[in-house]
KOLKOL-202989 format. One record per residue (C-alpha): x, y, z. Coordinates in nm, 2 decimals. Example, Ala and Ser with C-alpha at 12.3 -4.5 7.8 and 13.67 -1.06 7.14 Angstrom:
2
x_y_z
1.23_-0.45_0.78
1.37_-0.11_0.71
//
This chain:
382
x_y_z
13.99_-0.64_17.44
14.35_-0.54_17.40
14.28_-0.42_17.04
14.00_-0.20_17.17
14.22_-0.05_17.44
14.49_0.03_17.18
14.24_0.19_16.95
14.11_0.41_17.23
14.46_0.51_17.33
14.55_0.60_16.97
14.22_0.80_16.93
14.30_0.99_17.25
14.66_1.07_17.13
14.53_1.19_16.80
14.26_1.41_16.97
14.53_1.56_17.19
14.71_1.70_16.89
14.39_1.84_16.72
14.30_2.20_16.78
14.03_2.24_17.05
13.73_2.40_16.88
13.48_2.52_17.13
13.14_2.70_17.10
13.06_3.07_17.15
12.71_3.19_17.20
12.59_3.55_17.15
12.25_3.72_17.13
12.10_3.90_16.84
11.77_4.08_16.82
11.62_3.77_16.66
11.76_3.49_16.88
12.07_3.35_17.04
12.32_3.20_16.79
12.60_2.95_16.85
12.93_2.98_16.67
13.27_2.83_16.71
13.60_2.94_16.85
13.92_2.86_16.66
14.24_2.89_16.87
14.56_3.04_16.73
14.80_3.00_17.02
15.10_3.11_16.81
14.95_3.43_16.69
15.19_3.72_16.74
14.93_3.97_16.85
14.73_4.01_17.17
14.45_3.79_17.03
14.49_3.41_17.03
14.16_3.29_16.90
13.88_3.39_16.66
13.51_3.34_16.72
13.33_3.26_16.39
12.96_3.29_16.33
12.90_3.16_15.98
12.57_3.16_15.78
12.39_3.42_16.00
12.06_3.52_15.83
12.01_3.89_15.80
11.69_3.88_15.60
11.40_3.65_15.52
11.47_3.41_15.23
11.40_3.60_14.91
11.19_3.33_14.75
10.83_3.29_14.63
10.65_3.62_14.67
10.97_3.78_14.81
11.16_3.72_14.48
11.26_4.05_14.32
11.14_4.24_14.62
11.33_4.45_14.88
11.46_4.24_15.17
11.25_4.21_15.49
11.37_4.11_15.84
11.40_3.74_15.93
11.16_3.59_16.17
11.25_3.54_16.53
11.39_3.19_16.59
11.24_2.98_16.86
11.57_2.78_16.93
11.93_2.86_16.94
12.06_2.89_16.58
12.37_2.70_16.49
12.61_2.92_16.29
12.91_2.70_16.23
12.90_2.66_15.85
12.86_2.90_15.56
12.52_2.97_15.40
12.44_2.87_15.05
12.59_3.06_14.76
12.37_3.31_14.58
12.28_3.19_14.22
12.54_3.28_13.97
12.71_3.15_13.66
12.99_2.89_13.66
13.28_3.13_13.60
13.40_3.12_13.97
13.29_2.77_14.05
13.64_2.61_14.05
13.77_2.89_14.28
13.47_2.85_14.51
13.52_2.48_14.54
13.87_2.53_14.67
13.70_2.67_14.99
13.38_2.45_14.99
13.39_2.15_14.75
13.02_2.07_14.82
12.87_2.42_14.83
12.51_2.47_14.70
12.36_2.75_14.49
12.03_2.89_14.62
11.80_3.19_14.62
11.80_3.15_15.00
12.14_3.30_15.03
12.10_3.62_15.24
12.36_3.53_15.50
12.66_3.70_15.66
12.97_3.57_15.83
13.12_3.74_16.14
13.48_3.69_16.26
13.56_3.84_16.61
13.88_3.81_16.82
13.69_3.88_17.14
13.31_3.91_17.18
13.35_4.10_17.51
13.54_4.40_17.37
13.43_4.70_17.16
13.65_4.68_16.85
13.65_4.85_16.51
13.43_4.68_16.25
13.53_4.60_15.89
13.22_4.54_15.66
13.34_4.37_15.34
13.15_4.35_15.01
13.28_4.10_14.76
13.33_4.19_14.39
13.24_3.99_14.08
13.06_4.23_13.84
12.74_4.20_14.04
12.71_3.85_13.90
12.96_3.64_14.09
13.11_3.60_14.43
13.03_3.47_14.78
13.13_3.53_15.14
13.28_3.19_15.19
13.59_3.28_14.97
13.68_3.55_15.22
13.78_3.38_15.54
13.88_3.66_15.77
14.06_3.50_16.07
14.38_3.68_16.01
14.22_4.02_16.00
14.03_3.94_16.32
14.35_3.84_16.50
14.47_4.20_16.42
14.19_4.34_16.63
13.90_4.38_16.39
13.55_4.24_16.39
13.49_4.15_16.03
13.15_4.11_15.86
13.15_3.95_15.52
12.82_3.99_15.33
12.64_3.80_15.06
12.38_3.98_14.84
12.16_3.87_14.55
12.34_3.87_14.22
12.26_3.87_13.85
11.89_3.88_13.76
11.79_3.79_14.11
11.96_4.10_14.25
11.94_4.35_13.96
11.65_4.26_13.72
11.45_4.58_13.65
11.18_4.69_13.42
11.26_5.06_13.50
10.93_5.12_13.67
10.73_5.02_13.97
10.68_4.67_13.84
11.04_4.58_13.92
11.25_4.88_14.03
11.57_4.68_14.06
11.87_4.73_14.30
11.76_4.44_14.52
12.13_4.34_14.57
12.21_4.69_14.69
11.91_4.69_14.93
12.05_4.36_15.07
12.37_4.54_15.15
12.18_4.82_15.32
11.99_4.56_15.52
12.32_4.41_15.65
12.45_4.75_15.75
12.13_4.79_15.95
12.19_4.45_16.10
12.54_4.55_16.20
12.42_4.87_16.37
12.17_4.67_16.57
12.37_4.36_16.66
12.74_4.40_16.62
12.81_4.51_16.98
12.72_4.16_17.10
13.00_4.03_16.88
13.26_4.26_17.02
13.22_4.53_16.76
13.18_4.90_16.80
12.87_5.01_16.59
13.01_5.37_16.59
13.33_5.25_16.41
13.22_5.07_16.10
13.44_5.08_15.79
13.28_4.95_15.46
13.52_4.81_15.21
13.51_4.62_14.88
13.69_4.53_14.57
13.58_4.58_14.20
13.20_4.57_14.21
13.23_4.56_14.58
13.43_4.89_14.56
13.17_5.05_14.33
12.91_4.93_14.58
13.10_5.11_14.86
13.10_5.43_14.65
12.73_5.40_14.58
12.66_5.37_14.95
12.83_5.71_14.99
12.57_5.85_14.76
12.26_5.66_14.88
12.02_5.82_15.14
11.94_5.47_15.26
12.29_5.41_15.38
12.32_5.74_15.57
12.45_5.70_15.93
12.52_5.32_15.89
12.90_5.35_15.84
13.18_5.59_15.92
13.47_5.52_15.69
13.51_5.36_15.35
13.77_5.18_15.14
13.72_5.13_14.76
13.97_4.91_14.59
13.96_4.90_14.21
13.63_5.08_14.16
13.45_5.40_14.23
13.11_5.54_14.15
13.24_5.69_13.82
13.38_5.36_13.70
13.20_5.25_13.38
13.08_4.93_13.55
12.94_5.11_13.86
12.59_5.15_13.74
12.39_5.04_13.44
12.19_5.28_13.20
11.82_5.22_13.20
11.83_5.14_12.83
12.07_4.85_12.88
11.90_4.73_13.19
11.56_4.71_13.02
11.71_4.55_12.71
11.86_4.27_12.92
11.53_4.23_13.11
11.35_4.19_12.78
11.61_3.94_12.65
11.58_3.73_12.97
11.20_3.74_12.95
11.21_3.62_12.59
11.44_3.33_12.69
11.19_3.23_12.95
10.89_3.26_12.71
10.75_3.56_12.90
10.57_3.85_12.74
10.77_4.18_12.72
10.50_4.43_12.62
10.34_4.45_12.97
10.59_4.48_13.26
10.35_4.36_13.52
10.28_4.05_13.31
10.65_4.00_13.24
10.73_4.01_13.61
10.45_3.77_13.70
10.58_3.53_13.45
10.93_3.55_13.57
10.82_3.50_13.93
10.67_3.16_13.82
11.00_3.04_13.68
11.23_2.80_13.86
11.55_2.97_13.99
11.78_2.74_13.80
11.60_2.82_13.47
11.63_3.19_13.54
12.01_3.15_13.59
12.05_2.93_13.28
11.87_3.19_13.07
12.08_3.47_13.21
12.40_3.28_13.13
12.30_3.28_12.76
12.26_3.65_12.73
12.54_3.80_12.52
12.76_4.07_12.66
12.93_4.31_12.42
13.03_4.67_12.38
12.92_4.92_12.48
12.77_4.71_12.76
12.98_4.68_13.08
12.72_4.48_13.27
12.44_4.25_13.21
12.30_4.32_13.56
12.39_4.60_13.79
12.26_4.90_13.99
12.04_5.16_13.83
11.89_5.50_13.92
11.57_5.40_14.09
11.48_5.71_14.29
11.50_5.51_14.61
11.85_5.37_14.66
12.01_5.61_14.41
11.83_5.94_14.34
12.05_6.08_14.06
12.36_6.01_13.85
12.67_5.98_14.06
12.83_6.27_13.86
12.54_6.50_13.94
12.54_6.39_14.31
12.92_6.47_14.32
12.87_6.81_14.17
12.59_6.89_14.41
12.80_6.77_14.71
12.52_6.52_14.79
12.72_6.24_14.94
12.86_6.12_15.27
13.16_6.31_15.39
13.36_6.03_15.56
13.73_5.92_15.55
13.77_5.75_15.22
14.07_5.54_15.09
14.08_5.46_14.72
14.33_5.20_14.59
14.38_4.97_14.30
14.45_4.60_14.27
14.75_4.52_14.04
14.62_4.40_13.70
14.26_4.45_13.80
14.04_4.32_13.51
14.34_4.20_13.31
14.18_3.86_13.27
13.90_4.01_13.07
14.10_4.23_12.84
14.15_3.97_12.57
13.79_3.87_12.57
13.67_4.23_12.55
13.91_4.32_12.28
13.82_4.02_12.06
13.44_4.00_12.12
13.38_4.38_12.15
13.63_4.53_11.90
13.75_4.25_11.67
14.11_4.28_11.79
14.29_3.96_11.74
14.63_4.02_11.90
14.70_3.78_12.19
14.76_3.93_12.54
14.86_3.61_12.70
15.21_3.75_12.76
15.10_4.11_12.82
14.96_4.39_12.62
15.18_4.59_12.38
15.17_4.98_12.39
15.00_4.98_12.05
14.74_4.72_12.16
14.66_4.91_12.47
14.63_5.24_12.29
14.39_5.09_12.03
14.19_4.91_12.31
14.16_5.23_12.52
14.05_5.43_12.22
13.78_5.17_12.12
13.67_5.15_12.48
13.63_5.53_12.51
13.43_5.54_12.18
13.20_5.26_12.30
13.13_5.45_12.62
13.05_5.77_12.43
12.80_5.58_12.22
12.59_5.47_12.52
//
């Protein structure tokens, strides 16, 4: 009996020193959701806690007949939805897996990955909203590696979005069979969700800033050009990427070539786009990802999968749209991450241009000049 009393006392002492995590319930147009409140009593600013709503679905799972289709709204939930853990990670290669496991050791890849995370310092206020799009060359990345408690404590409601990647988000046949840009349409769907719901999380839907890094930054710039994104945001931040970056969009010729290569890997016909699409829709998601991982990437390709001109999300080349002045006129901040892309320089130089000089300790002026010249020539040959 004395042992039990001592154990209960020790448990109560331990609990007294643990942070008190409570629930926070808000309403969306689909149902009520239940998140968690994390206290930060020593925060220097006016906010001392962050309400987190993790793994909030913004679209129906893009599986089965909805694979390689534009996103549709989720169904209304009958019960209160628990949003206290991140959603599954969108299918992608293994490149970022070690990094992702630092945040979630037991995460799962899935096609059912259209979820967002919301971080709010006070659900009763009307605060500016930061809408963040992760980078990763349109093939990698996840919302769970961008915990945004600190930004929220500074007075922002932060929305971090997941969108379909690789072949699941950007496979295209260049025609009506598979127009592509599903990952970009996912992003538009989240912007619509923010407009409709963010006020209930303490955010001001008239003060939405979209931001992103690398492919997230080029995504930001493409939203400035897309008629589908008009009126859904009010400021933009592009870090290490704009619409004129060579990796911003993919030429139709490259997109179709990679689509055909993927189909061949999966033993699907390539001479009929409707038949090719039907065959790919029958494949297992893991097999599609494995096949995509084996597709070689060399110069002048900058992407295996990425946005294309589809006459829906993007109506013309970004250069033409710029020259016509056909883009959103909003406050725009452009910045660059130090050493952006440096990790890929050696690989690109060796595999693409046959350059053998090591860049482990930095690139010499002569190496950089040769690399830049080769890179420019490769772009001109597209």
